[in-house]
N, C-alpha and C positions, 0 to 999 in steps of 0.2 A: 741430286743436282737440280737446281731450280731452272725452269725454262727461261730462256732469254726473252725479253719483251719484244713485241713486234717492232716497236719504234727503234730498237737498238740492233735490229737484224744486220748481219754483215752486208756491206754495200752491194756485193755482187751475188747475193743469195737469190734463189728462185723462190718467190713468195706465192704460196697457194693457200686457199682458204676453203674449208668445208663449212658452208654458211648455215648454221643453225639446223633446226629440225622442228617439226610440229610437236606440240605437247602430246603425251600419251593419250589424253582424253579425247583427242580429235584426230580424224584421219588427215594425213598430209594432203594438201590441195595446192594446185598451182594453176595459173593462167599464163598464157604466152601469146605473143604475136611476133612479127619479124624483128622487133627492136627491144621488146620489154619482157621480162620474166617477173611474175608476181608470185611469191611464196606466201600463201595465205595462213594466217593464224600461227605465226612463227613462235618457236620457243625463245627464251631470253638468253640462251647460251650459243656461242659460236665456236666451233672447233677450228684449229689451225694446225698447219704443219709446214715445215721447210724440209727440202730434201738435199739442198746444197748450201754452203759447203759442209754443213753438219746436219744431221737429222734432229729436228726439234718438233715436239707436238705439245699441244695444250688446249686451253679453252679461255674464252673471254666472254664478258657480258656483252649483250648487243650494243649498249651505249659505248663501251670501250672499243668495240670493233668499229663503230661509226667514227670514233675519234681518230682512227688510223688514216682516215681520208683527209685530214687537215694538214696543210703544209707545215704547221708548227711541230708536227711529229717527227721532223727530220727530213733529210734529203731523199730517203728511200721510202717515203710515205706512199700509200696506195694511190693517191691522186696522180703522183708522178710515175708510179710503177704499178699499174693495176694488177690484182691477183687473178689467177685462174681458179676455176672450180670445176668439179665434175658433178653433173646432175645425173643421179642414178634413179631410174624409174622401174618399179616392179609392176609387171602386168600379169594378172592371173592367167594360168595356162601356158605361159612362156617359160622355157628352161633357164633363160638368162635375163638379167636386167638390161634395159636399154640405157646406154650411156651417152652423154653429150658433154664435151669439154667446152666451157664458156669462159670468157673474160668478163670480170665484174667491173662495171664502171658506173659512177654516179648513183650509189644506192640511196634509197629513201625509206624511212619507216613510216607507214601510213595505215592506221594507227597501230595495228598488231601485225600487219603484213610487211614483208620486205620486198621492195620494188626495185 
């Protein structure tokens, strides 16, 4: 079964995105303040999943992910319905990762970072 494109997702689906990852050659880095999260030296693939009304998972190139923010992508585009993401941070010496659920809005690629 081929995954459904993000642009054609069911109108009332919950849209979530696991946004990229750093390349294996570099440790993942991030910078954050109260309003902005910068993922430094991002890989060029973005993972996505839906959990309602059906479970769908797949991946997109970063340019294809950025296209999902355009109004021309349909009535359920990310600009109209921003996705959630979970930021999972591993810290040496801790038994569990630190998790934060965030809403993604107004992403920018600058030049290899996702802001």
